[in-house]
Every structure is written in structure tokens, then in C-alpha cells.
C-alpha positions in Angstrom: -6.0 36.6 2.5 -4.5 38.0 5.6 -1.5 36.5 7.3 -0.1 37.0 10.7 3.4 35.4 11.4 5.0 35.5 14.8 8.1 33.8 16.2 8.0 34.5 20.0 8.7 38.1 19.3 7.5 40.8 21.8 4.8 41.8 19.2 3.4 38.2 19.4 2.1 38.8 22.9 0.1 41.8 21.6 -1.5 39.8 18.9 -4.8 38.9 20.6 -6.0 36.3 18.1 -2.7 34.4 18.2 -2.7 34.6 22.0 -6.2 33.2 22.1 -5.3 30.4 19.7 -2.3 29.5 21.8 -4.5 29.4 24.9 -6.9 27.1 23.0 -4.0 24.8 22.0 -2.8 24.6 25.6 -6.4 23.8 26.9 -6.8 21.2 24.1 -3.6 19.5 25.2 -4.8 19.4 28.8 -8.1 18.0 27.7 -6.4 15.3 25.6 -4.2 14.4 28.6 -7.3 14.1 30.7 -9.0 11.8 28.1 -5.9 9.6 28.1 -5.8 9.5 31.9 -9.5 8.6 32.0 -8.8 5.6 29.8 -5.7 4.6 31.8 -7.8 4.7 35.0 -10.4 2.2 33.8 -10.9 -0.7 36.1 -11.5 -4.1 34.4 -11.9 -6.1 37.5 -15.7 -6.4 37.4 -16.1 -6.1 33.7 -14.3 -9.1 32.2 -16.0 -12.4 32.6 -12.9 -14.4 32.1 -9.2 -14.0 31.4 -9.7 -14.1 27.6 -12.1 -11.1 27.7 -9.8 -9.3 30.2 -6.8 -9.7 27.8 -8.9 -8.4 24.9 -10.1 -5.4 26.8 -6.6 -4.7 28.1 -5.3 -4.7 24.6 -8.1 -2.4 23.4 -7.3 0.0 26.2 -3.6 0.0 25.4 -4.4 0.8 21.8 -6.8 3.6 22.9 -4.1 5.1 25.1 -1.6 5.0 22.3 -4.1 6.6 19.9 -4.6 9.5 22.4 -0.9 10.3 22.6 0.0 13.9 22.2 2.9 13.5 19.8 5.8 15.8 20.3 6.3 18.2 17.5 3.0 17.4 15.9 0.3 20.1 16.0 -2.9 19.1 17.8 -4.9 21.2 15.3 -3.8 22.9 12.1 -6.9 24.8 11.0 -10.1 26.5 12.0 -13.5 26.9 10.3 -15.9 29.7 11.1 -19.3 28.8 9.7 -22.0 31.3 8.8 -24.6 29.0 10.3 -24.7 25.8 12.2 -23.7 22.9 9.8 -25.5 20.3 11.8 -23.3 20.0 14.9 -22.4 21.8 18.0 -19.3 24.0 18.3 -17.9 27.0 20.0 -20.0 29.9 18.8 -18.1 32.5 16.7 -19.3 36.0 15.8 -21.8 34.7 13.2 -21.9 30.9 13.6 -20.2 27.9 15.0 -16.4 27.7 15.0 -14.4 24.4 14.8 -10.7 23.7 15.2 -9.7 21.0 12.8 -7.0 18.5 13.9 -5.7 14.9 13.6 -8.1 13.5 16.2 -11.1 14.4 18.2 -10.6 16.2 21.6 -13.3 17.1 24.0 -13.4 18.9 27.3 -14.7 17.6 30.7 -18.3 18.4 29.6 -18.0 16.5 26.3 -17.9 19.6 24.2 -15.5 19.3 21.2 -12.3 21.3 21.4 -10.7 19.8 18.3 -12.7 18.1 15.5 -11.3 15.1 13.7 -10.2 16.0 10.1 -12.3 13.1 8.9 -15.6 14.3 10.3 -18.1 15.6 7.8 -18.0 19.1 9.5 -14.3 19.2 8.6 -14.6 18.6 4.9 -15.0 22.3 3.9 -11.5 22.9 5.3 -10.2 21.0 2.2 -12.9 21.8 -0.4 -14.5 25.1 0.3 -13.7 27.9 -2.2 -14.9 31.3 -3.1 -17.1 29.7 -5.8 -18.5 27.2 -3.3 -17.8 28.4 0.3 -19.9 25.5 1.7 -21.3 27.7 4.4 -17.9 28.8 5.7 -17.2 32.5 6.4 -13.5 32.1 7.3 -10.9 29.4 7.0 -7.8 29.8 9.2 -4.6 27.9 8.8 -2.0 27.7 11.5 1.8 27.6 11.3 3.9 25.7 13.8 7.5 25.4 14.8 7.8 22.0 16.4 4.6 21.8 18.4 4.4 25.5 19.1 1.9 27.6 17.3 3.7 30.6 15.7 1.5 31.9 12.9 -2.0 32.0 11.5 -3.4 32.9 8.1 -7.0 33.8 7.4 -9.0 33.3 4.2 -12.3 35.1 4.0 -14.2 33.0 1.5 -16.8 35.7 1.0 -14.0 37.9 -0.5 -13.0 36.5 -3.9 -9.7 38.5 -3.9 -8.6 37.0 -0.6 -10.0 33.5 -1.3 -8.0 33.1 -4.6 -4.7 34.1 -3.1 -2.0 31.5 -2.6 -1.6 30.3 1.0 1.9 31.1 2.2 1.5 28.7 5.2 0.4 25.9 2.8 3.5 26.5 0.7 5.7 26.6 3.7 4.3 23.3 5.1 4.8 21.6 1.7 8.4 22.8 1.4 9.3 22.3 5.1 12.6 20.3 5.3 12.0 16.6 6.2 14.2 14.4 8.3 13.0 11.0 9.5 10.1 8.9 8.1 7.4 10.1 5.8 4.9 12.5 7.5 1.2 12.9 7.0 -0.2 15.6 4.7 -3.4 16.1 6.7 -2.9 19.8 6.9 -2.3 20.3 3.2 -4.7 17.9 1.5 -5.9 19.5 -1.7 -9.5 19.3 -3.0 -8.8 16.8 -5.8 -6.9 14.6 -3.2 -9.7 15.0 -0.7 -12.2 13.6 -3.2 -10.2 10.4 -3.4 -9.6 10.2 0.4 -13.3 10.4 1.1 -14.5 8.0 -1.6 -16.8 5.3 -0.3 -15.7 1.9 0.9 -17.8 0.0 -1.6 -15.8 0.8 -4.7 -12.2 0.4 -5.8 -10.3 3.5 -6.7 -7.2 3.6 -8.9 -5.0 6.7 -8.7 -2.5 7.5 -11.5 -0.2 10.1 -10.1 3.2 11.4 -11.3 6.1 12.2 -8.9 5.2 14.5 -6.1 1.4 14.4 -6.6 0.9 12.9 -3.2 -0.6 9.6 -4.3 1.0 7.5 -1.5 -0.1 10.0 1.2 -3.6 10.1 -0.4 -3.8 6.3 -0.1 -2.7 6.3 3.5 -5.1 9.0 4.4 -7.9 7.2 2.6 -7.2 4.2 4.9 -7.5 6.5 7.9 -10.7 8.0 6.6 -12.3 4.6 5.9 -11.3 3.4 9.4 -13.1 6.4 10.8 -16.2 6.1 8.7 -16.5 2.2 8.7 -14.6 1.3 11.9 -16.7 -1.7 13.0 -16.9 -3.3 9.5 -13.1 -2.9 8.9 -12.4 -4.1 12.4 -14.0 -7.4 11.4 -12.6 -7.7 7.9 -9.2 -6.0 8.3 -7.1 -3.5 6.3 -3.7 -3.9 4.6 -1.2 -1.6 3.0 1.1 -3.2 0.4 4.3 -1.5 -0.6 7.1 -2.4 -3.1 9.8 -3.2 -0.5 10.5 -3.1 3.2 12.5 0.1 3.0 9.5 1.8 1.6 7.2 0.4 4.3 9.6 1.5 7.0 9.6 5.0 5.4 5.8 5.3 5.6 5.1 3.3 8.8 4.6 6.4 11.0 1.9 8.1 8.9 -1.1 6.1 10.1 -0.1 6.1 13.8 0.3 9.9 13.6 -3.3 10.0 12.6 -4.3 7.7 15.5 -4.6 4.5 13.5 -2.6 1.6 14.9 -4.2 -1.6 13.6 -3.3 -1.4 9.9 -1.0 -4.2 8.7 1.7 -3.4 6.2 3.3 -5.9 3.8 5.1 -6.5 0.5 3.7 -8.8 -2.1 6.6 -11.1 -1.5 5.7 -11.3 2.2 2.0 -12.0 1.3 2.9 -15.1 -0.8 5.7 -16.4 1.4 4.7 -20.1 1.5 8.3 -21.1 0.6 11.7 -19.7 1.2 12.8 -17.5 -1.7 16.5 -18.1 -2.4 16.8 -17.9 -6.2 16.3 -15.4 -8.9 14.9 -15.6 -12.5 16.3 -14.2 -15.7 13.9 -11.6 -17.1 12.4 -13.9 -19.8 11.5 -16.5 -17.2 10.1 -14.0 -14.8 7.9 -12.4 -17.5 6.4 -15.8 -18.4 5.9 -16.9 -14.8 4.2 -13.5 -14.1 1.9 -13.9 -17.1 -1.8 -14.5 -16.3 -1.8 -17.5 -18.6 0.1 -19.4 -15.9 -3.1 -19.5 -13.9 -4.7 -21.7 -16.6 -1.6 -23.9 -16.7 -1.8 -24.4 -12.9 -5.5 -25.1 -13.1 -5.1 -27.7 -15.7 -2.2 -29.3 -13.8 -4.1 -29.4 -10.6 -7.4 -30.9 -11.9 -5.4 -33.5 -13.9 -5.1 -35.3 -10.6 -8.8 -36.0 -10.6 -9.6 -39.4 -12.2 -12.9 -41.0 -13.1 -13.9 -44.2 -11.3 -13.7 -47.7 -12.8 -14.7 -49.7 -9.7 -17.6 -49.4 -7.3 -17.3 -48.4 -3.6 -18.5 -51.1 -1.2 -19.2 -50.0 2.4 -19.4 -52.7 5.1 -21.5 -51.8 8.2 -22.2 -54.7 10.5 -23.5 -57.6 8.4 -24.6 -55.4 5.6 -22.7 -54.4 2.5 -23.7 -51.2 0.6 -22.5 -50.8 -3.0 -22.3 -47.5 -4.9 -21.6 -48.4 -8.6 -18.9 -46.7 -10.7 -21.3 -44.9 -13.0 -22.9 -43.1 -9.9 -19.5 -42.2 -8.6 -18.6 -40.8 -12.0 -21.7 -38.6 -11.9 -20.6 -37.2 -8.5 -17.1 -36.4 -9.7 -18.3 -34.8 -12.9 -20.9 -32.7 -11.1 -18.2 -31.4 -8.7 -16.0 -30.6 -11.6 -18.8 -28.7 -13.4 -19.5 -26.6 -10.3 -15.9 -25.1 -10.5 -15.6 -25.0 -6.8 -12.2 -25.0 -5.1 -10.3 -28.3 -5.4 -10.1 -28.8 -1.7 -13.7 -28.0 -1.1 -14.8 -30.5 -3.7 -12.5 -33.1 -2.2 -14.2 -32.5 1.2 -17.6 -32.7 -0.4 -17.0 -36.0 -2.3 -17.1 -38.4 0.8 -20.3 -36.8 1.9 -21.8 -37.4 -1.5 -20.8 -41.0 -1.4 -22.1 -41.3 2.1 -25.4 -39.8 1.1 -25.8 -42.4 -1.7 -25.2 -45.1 0.9 -27.8 -43.6 3.2 -30.4 -43.6 0.4 -29.9 -47.3 0.0 -30.2 -47.8 3.7 -33.5 -45.9 3.8 -34.8 -48.0 0.9 -34.1 -51.1 2.8 -36.1 -49.9 5.8 -33.4 -48.4 8.0 -33.6 -44.9 9.5 -30.1 -43.5 9.5 -29.4 -40.0 10.8 -26.6 -37.4 10.2 -24.3 -39.3 12.6 -24.5 -42.4 10.4 -23.7 -40.3 7.3 -20.6 -38.8 8.9 -19.5 -42.3 10.0 -20.0 -43.6 6.4 -18.0 -40.7 5.1 -15.1 -41.7 7.3 -15.4 -45.3 6.3 -12.0 -46.7 5.1 -13.5 -47.8 1.8 -14.9 -44.3 1.1 -11.6 -42.6 2.2 -9.7 -44.9 -0.1 -12.0 -44.1 -3.0 -11.7 -40.4 -2.5 -7.9 -40.6 -2.2 -7.9 -42.4 -5.6 -10.4 -40.2 -7.4 -9.6 -36.8 -5.9 -6.2 -37.1 -4.3 -4.7 -34.4 -2.0 -2.3 -32.0 -3.8 0.4 -29.9 -2.2 0.6 -26.5 -4.1 4.4 -26.3 -3.8 4.9 -29.9 -5.1 2.5 -29.1 -8.0 4.6 -26.1 -9.0 7.8 -28.0 -8.4 6.7 -30.7 -10.9 5.6 -28.1 -13.5 9.0 -26.4 -13.4 11.0 -29.7 -13.3 9.1 -32.1 -15.6 9.1 -30.9 -19.3 6.5 -33.5 -20.3 4.1 -32.5 -17.4 4.5 -28.9 -18.3 4.1 -29.5 -22.0 0.9 -31.5 -21.4 -0.8 -28.8 -19.3 0.6 -25.7 -21.2 -0.5 -27.0 -24.6 -2.1 -24.2 -26.5 -1.3 -21.7 -23.7 2.5 -21.3 -23.7 4.7 -21.5 -26.7 7.6 -24.0 -26.8 10.1 -21.1 -26.2 8.1 -19.9 -23.2 8.0 -23.4 -21.7 11.7 -23.7 -22.1 12.2 -20.3 -20.4 10.4 -21.4 -17.2 11.8 -24.9 -16.9 14.6 -25.3 -14.4 18.0 -26.3 -15.8 18.6 -28.5 -12.8 15.4 -29.9 -11.4 15.2 -29.7 -7.6 14.8 -32.9 -5.6 12.3 -31.6 -3.1 10.3 -28.5 -2.1 12.7 -27.7 0.6 15.9 -28.0 -1.5 14.4 -26.0 -4.4 15.8 -22.5 -5.0 12.5 -20.8 -5.4 12.3 -17.4 -7.0 9.8 -14.6 -6.1 7.8 -15.4 -9.2 7.7 -19.1 -8.2 6.2 -18.1 -4.8 3.4 -16.3 -6.6 2.7 -19.4 -8.6 2.5 -21.5 -5.4 0.1 -18.9 -3.9 -2.1 -19.2 -7.0 -2.1 -23.0 -6.7 -2.9 -22.8 -3.0 -5.9 -20.6 -3.8 -7.1 -23.1 -6.4 -7.1 -25.7 -3.6 -8.5 -23.5 -0.8 -9.9 -20.0 -1.0 -7.7 -17.2 0.3 -9.4 -15.1 3.0 -10.5 -11.7 1.9 -9.8 -8.4 3.7 -12.2 -5.4 3.8 -9.8 -3.0 2.1 -6.3 -3.2 0.6 -4.1 -0.3 -0.4 -1.6 -1.3 -3.2 1.1 1.2 -3.8 3.6 1.4 -6.6 1.2 -0.9 -8.4 2.6 -0.3 -11.9 5.5 -2.7 -11.2 3.3 -5.8 -10.5 3.0 -8.7 -12.9 -0.5 -10.0 -13.8 0.0 -13.0 -11.4 1.0 -10.6 -8.6 -2.2 -8.6 -9.2 -4.1 -11.8 -8.9 -2.4 -12.6 -5.6 -3.4 -9.2 -4.3 -6.9 -9.4 -5.7 -7.5 -12.7 -3.8 -6.9 -10.7 -0.6 -9.7 -8.2 -1.4 -12.0 -10.4 -3.4 -15.0 -9.4 -1.3 -13.6 -6.1 -0.2 -12.3 -3.0 -2.0 -8.9 -1.6 -2.9 -7.1 1.7 -3.4 -4.5 1.2 -6.3 -1.7 3.8 -6.5 0.9 4.1 -9.1 2.5 5.9 -12.1 2.8 4.1 -15.4 5.9 6.2 -16.2 7.6 4.7 -13.2 7.2 1.1 -14.2 10.7 -0.4 -13.9 10.1 -4.2 -14.2 10.1 -6.0 -17.6 6.5 -7.0 -16.8 5.3 -3.5 -15.8 1.7 -2.9 -16.5 0.8 -1.2 -19.8 -2.6 0.2 -18.7 -4.6 0.5 -15.5 -7.6 -1.1 -17.1 -5.5 -4.2 -17.8 -4.1 -4.2 -14.3 -7.5 -3.8 -12.7 -8.9 -6.7 -14.7 -6.1 -8.9 -13.3 -6.9 -7.6 -9.8 -10.5 -8.6 -10.3 -11.7 -4.9 -10.0 -12.7 -4.1 -13.6 -15.3 -1.6 -12.5 -12.8 0.6 -10.5 -12.8 4.3 -11.0 -9.5 5.6 -12.4 -8.4 9.1 -11.1 -5.4 11.1 -12.3 -3.4 13.5 -10.1 -1.3 15.9 -12.1 -0.6 18.8 -9.7 2.9 18.3 -8.2 3.4 19.4 -4.6 6.7 17.8 -3.8 9.1 18.1 -6.7 10.4 21.6 -7.6 9.4 23.1 -11.0 12.9 23.0 -12.5 13.5 19.4 -11.5 10.2 18.0 -12.7 10.6 19.9 -16.0 14.0 18.3 -16.5 12.7 14.8 -15.7 9.7 15.2 -17.9 11.9 15.3 -21.0 11.9 11.5 -20.6 8.1 11.1 -20.7 7.7 11.0 -24.5 10.1 8.0 -24.5 8.7 6.1 -21.5 5.0 6.9 -21.3 3.9 8.9 -24.3 0.2 9.1 -23.3 0.8 10.6 -19.9 0.5 14.3 -19.1 3.6 15.8 -17.4 3.2 16.8 -13.7 2.6 20.5 -13.3 4.5 21.7 -10.2 2.5 24.1 -8.0 5.5 25.0 -6.0 6.3 28.7 -5.9 9.9 27.9 -5.0 11.6 26.6 -8.2 14.1 24.7 -6.1 17.9 24.2 -6.6 18.9 22.3 -9.7 22.2 21.7 -11.4 23.7 19.3 -13.9 27.3 19.1 -12.9 30.1 17.4 -15.0 32.7 15.9 -12.6 36.0 14.0 -13.1 35.9 10.2 -13.1 35.9 8.8 -9.6 33.9 9.5 -6.5 35.5 12.8 -5.5 33.0 15.0 -7.3 30.1 13.1 -5.9 31.4 13.4 -2.3 31.9 17.1 -2.8 28.3 17.5 -4.0 27.0 15.6 -0.9 29.1 17.7 1.4 27.8 20.9 -0.3 24.1 19.8 0.2 24.7 18.8 3.8 25.4 22.4 4.4 21.7 23.1 3.7 18.8 22.2 6.0 17.1 18.9 5.6 17.8 15.3 4.4 20.2 14.4 1.6 19.9 11.4 -0.6 22.7 10.1 -2.9 21.2 7.9 -5.5 23.4 5.7 -7.7 23.3 2.6 -9.9 23.4 -0.4 -7.6 26.8 -1.5 -8.8 28.3 1.8 -7.9 27.0 1.8 -4.3 29.9 0.0 -2.6 32.6 2.3 -4.1 30.6 5.4 -3.1 29.9 4.1 0.4 33.7 3.6 0.9 34.5 7.0 -0.4 31.9 8.7 1.7 33.0 6.9 4.9 36.6 7.8 4.2 35.6 11.4 3.8 33.8 11.3 7.2 30.4 11.3 5.7 29.3 7.8 6.7 25.9 7.3 4.9 22.8 5.6 6.1 21.1 2.8 4.2 17.6 3.3 2.7 16.0 1.3 5.5 17.6 3.5 8.2 15.9 6.5 9.7 17.5 9.9 9.2 18.0 12.2 12.2 19.3 15.7 12.8 22.8 14.3 13.1 22.7 11.6 10.3 21.1 13.2 7.3 22.8 11.5 4.4 21.4 8.3 2.9 23.0 6.3 0.1 20.3 4.7 -2.0 20.6 2.1 -4.7 18.6 3.1 -7.7 16.6 -0.1 -7.5 15.3 1.0 -4.1 14.7 4.7 -4.7 11.0 4.4 -5.7 8.6 6.0 -3.2 11.4 7.6 -1.2 12.0 11.4 -1.0 14.7 13.7 0.4 15.0 17.4 0.7 18.2 17.4 -1.5 19.4 14.7 -3.9 22.7 14.0 -5.6 22.1 11.7 -8.6 25.3 9.9 -9.7 25.9 9.0 -13.3 22.5 8.8 -15.1 24.0 6.7 -17.9 24.9 4.0 -15.3 21.4 4.0 -14.0 20.0 3.4 -17.4 22.6 0.9 -18.4 22.0 -1.3 -15.4 18.5 -2.3 -16.6 17.8 -5.1 -19.2 16.4 -2.6 -21.8 16.5 1.1 -22.5 12.9 1.8 -21.7 13.1 0.3 -18.3 16.4 2.1 -17.8 14.9 5.4 -18.7 12.0 4.8 -16.4 14.4 4.0 -13.6 16.2 7.3 -14.3 12.8 9.1 -14.2 12.2 7.7 -10.7 15.7 8.7 -9.5 15.4 12.2 -10.9 12.2 12.9 -9.1 13.1 12.1 -5.5 14.1 15.6 -4.5 11.9 18.0 -2.6 14.1 21.1 -2.6 17.2 20.6 -4.7 18.9 18.2 -7.1 22.5 18.0 -8.4 23.1 15.5 -11.2 26.8 14.5 -11.4 28.2 12.8 -14.4 31.6 11.9 -15.9 30.1 9.8 -18.7 27.9 11.5 -21.3 24.2 12.0 -20.3 21.6 9.9 -22.0 20.6 11.7 -25.2 16.9 11.8 -24.1 17.8 14.4 -21.5 19.2 16.8 -24.1 17.3 20.0 -24.8 
């Protein structure tokens, strides 16, 4: 592998290849600007037939203009492929074959010839997967180094030369280790072959990715969305895509990744936001939350809902003009039983019942010589006698009221949980003080999921085309069901790490989780190569794995830089922690101070008094404000160049049990990209000992 590195030195001007690449970058930027100006100049006056169409087209043009933005500090292309022979497309001819510059989006010149190829295009795939063993028709792979948005270096890999092709990419390592300030950035320039296989997996199937800290699973999931939108844009434009994260701080952290790749239409949400049919103002004790999150609650809800259906004891008599039409009770019972046997949604059956009764009336009309049509059937279905019968036999049910009664009425719960929940489990979920109404109830997050389940039993939840579910290991079975409803006819990308499960109901296996999601046939992939966490840090954190996830292989860091790591005893009080933060702020990049939630107020006050006023985890870091104070409960999914971890024993002790506490500690230990200082006055948990 040959590398040329330049930083605006006089010798850079003499480097003809680098000068040509810079010229191509400048020309590509001009071409992108021209593409954007062409879109901005479109005249919709004679195109839109009405104001609605005009508004839709205007919105589409606005989105297109945004997608064509040349983002400051973001390289327009990051690689180049020189093919031996034409791979099936046109490109600028190199010495032996076509040459393609690979970037975040397609850019073409005034004649329509490509200047930059979208990384998602088939012709770009060898940039990520080609090797000396399988060069995929590529003679040379070139990577580019940037400072801000300026091209400063290039590195060539001759795939026909095994010695060069097997060498480690210095630019790749530099990009991975580059200090990070602000929101999460894309990894489009550094996607590895095993990651690319997941990114480009087809839309038809669900993929589950088990990945330890720093393996890039979140980035893989987001880039998979971008790829699917490229490959199946029309289909997903109709059905929609959704990214689900564990909390809003996490979503804020990742929200710029897809726009940087030119994708602006993907919605982001938490599970709590998805099921927000009531205001959540209460919390559950762990035993209650575990039972409410158990999949058996779906059966309890189903029984309670369909218990509202009653069999008829009286006929229905419909009066039309001078005639009276009688549908006997036994015939009504057949209708009700047939609808129950079909297992269709409660609401759909309730809508079908009046039509069934009306049809029975029409049959009697025809037998008497009349010739009723569909309008007559609809009128009979709206007849007061029919409506009254339906209300009595198949009454409307409000999902929140149904759950309210289950959690408030011990007899009602006992009746419908018989043989499903134990007496102790029923006692755990019952409210000590029953609420008077849906509005006054102090609903918990688990209650909201139950209401969502009940609502789906009544009326089918619309399905999206694709859902990405991140940090999935922390979901309860009922939460998996809630997500599964939103991709019942689509597919999903499930991302997580069993070792980082920090809820009492955390999933025990991906097969079990996928069954609750309704995706039993999903492919489970495992990422074990760590690109983010330094070697010394991940080795220290991996001491916990035998105690929190014995079956998982530890992450193997591929970082050449071992990183900065220190376990530092400090005196009791915040002074030692503040000193560690000040020390790390002397280095380049972002700094995160992670502490047990209860210790955050004291540390925030101490940092502010020391002139180091910290940001909260939902606030974006900048060059001037680089220190973030993170409660341990919100650390999952976040990353910082340097981390100070305060009092590991306090992190463990804050959780309801030791295993959950050790898993929380594992998460906190693995948030650092370049360096970690563990400060402690109390003894460290014994599991971290040599």
C-alpha cells in the first residue's frame, strides 16, 4: 500500500495525483451546485393542476434541494475505484479501465456523466468488499484523507499486489480515531466488509445484529436504512421507514447521520412515543413492570376484551314501512360465533355484525318477492333495532378503559388472568389506589404498552415498510410486540448487545426476542470487530462478560492505537473527578463524565463552581463546550473521545440487582473512543479485579 500525505505544504503542489484529485473535487462541487440550482429554478406554474399538487411538488423540490446540499466539512467523495474492465456502467476511463470516485451521493456534470458515484450503487460495492483474494475486477482502490472539507492526502491499495493489499490502511485508522465533537457522524468511508454485507441485505428479510461496544451496529443500521431507501425508494416512499431508539437523547445524537447521506424522510421515535395514547405520569416497581411487560399479558387483554361479547337471547325485529322482519336469536348467535371463530379484530367484527344482520333481513325480503339492493342493506344495517342489538351483543370498548379496569378491579383481573398469571403476579400489577378515570390515572410506560396492545386487538395498527430497532436488548416482550405491529407486513433491522441489557426484563436470547417481534425467521449476525473502543479499555470492560453474558465472545479491538486508560483512586468528594475532567479537556475532542444518576447533581455543581459548566446528554457538543455530564442510565449508545467514569461501585449499586448493575457498568466503561479514566474512592467491584 502506498500513501501520500500532504497538508498544504509546498511539496503538495508538486504532487500531480493529489493536485488532479483536488481539481476533480472542485469540479464536482461546482457540478453539485449546478444540480441544486437546476432544481431551484424549476417552474411549477404550468405543471401543477391544483394547489394541492403544487404544494406536494413544492415540498418535494425543497427536499431535493436539501438533499443536494454540499455540507461544510463533509467530503464530497472519499474513495476511488480503478477497474480493470468496465463493470457494467460508464465512468471516466483510467489507464486500463473505468475509474469511479465514490461519495455520499451521486453527482453528474452538465452532460450527465457521473463525477461522483453514490456509495450505495452496485458499482461502489467493491470499495468495501474487494480484497487481494477477491479483487472484484478492481485494479486499484484509493482512499482520501481530509481536513475539514479539504482533500489533504490519498492512499493507494493495489489489489493485484498481495503485499500491498494486506497492509493496514493508515487513513482508515485515522478516520476511525478522528476526534468527534457534535452529533454522531456517518461511517460511510470506513464501512468494513462484514458491516457492508448487513447494510446491503435485501428488504424482504429481517436482520438481527448482535454487536458489542464499538462494533458499529448503530451506524450499520442507519446506513442500511439509507441503502434500502436507495434500492427500494418508491416502495418505501409508500410504506414508510422508522428508526426506534432507547431515548430522545440518543435520537438527538444520531439524527444527523441520515441527512448527511442525503436521506431526509426517515422518522425517528422511542417506543414510549410510539405507544403514547395516554399521558405517562407514573412509574412501576420492577416486579410490576416485569409482569406488565410479559407476553402473557396479551392473552389476559384478549380475554378481557372479548368477554364484552355476549350471545343473544332475543330476536332482532326490523320495521320497514308496514312490514316487520324478524331475525331469530339462534341465527344471531350463529353470526356472533362465526365472527369469534374467525379471530378478526374486535372492531372489524363489530363493523361486520350489522351487515350480517342486514343481509339476513334482505334474504327474507327476497323470499317475500321484494328486490332490495345494496342501498337497502346499508339502510337496514343503520336501523335503530340493528344498532341496539349490535351495541348489546358486541359493545364498543375503549382500550384505555379496558386496561384501567384490569389494573383497578381485582375480580375482573382474576377472572381473565386465571391460569395465566399467578396470584402474586396479579397482586403485583394491581394499583394500590384505583384511578377514577382514564384521565386521572397515573399511567406508567408499561401501562401505555398494554393500552397499545388492547388498541391493536380492536383495530389493526398500520404497518411500515421497514423499522430499525436499536438497543433492542432492553425491550420487554410486550414492547417487542408493539414494535412488531408496526412492521407486521414489512421488515426490520434489530440492533443490540445482550451484554448491555440493563432492564429487569432484558431479553435473554435474540431468538426469543424475534419471536415476540413476529420475525422468527430473521437472520442473526454477530459483529465482533471493535472499531471504536481502544484495546486497553475493551479488555478491561470484558472482565465483566463472564458474569453478565457468559455465552458472548468479547469484542476484539482492531485499533492500532491502544488508547489512554487509567484506574485512578481519588479522595472522597468531587475534587478528584473535576481534576480528571480538566486534564482530559486539555486533549483534543469531546469529554464525557459518566456517573450514577444520584451523584449527577453534586458533580454538576462542582464542575460549574470550577468553571467547567457541563452540557446535558441531549445538548450538542461544540468546539467551545466539549464536556458532557451523563447519568449512567442515559449513557447507552453515546460515545465521547475521552471519558471519566465516576465511582463504578455506585453505578452497580444503583440498579435493582447485581447483574443489571454490572451490565450498566459495562455500558459506561465502553463509551470512550480514545481514553478512559476510572475514578473511585470506594472499592471497585470485585469482578473488575485481575
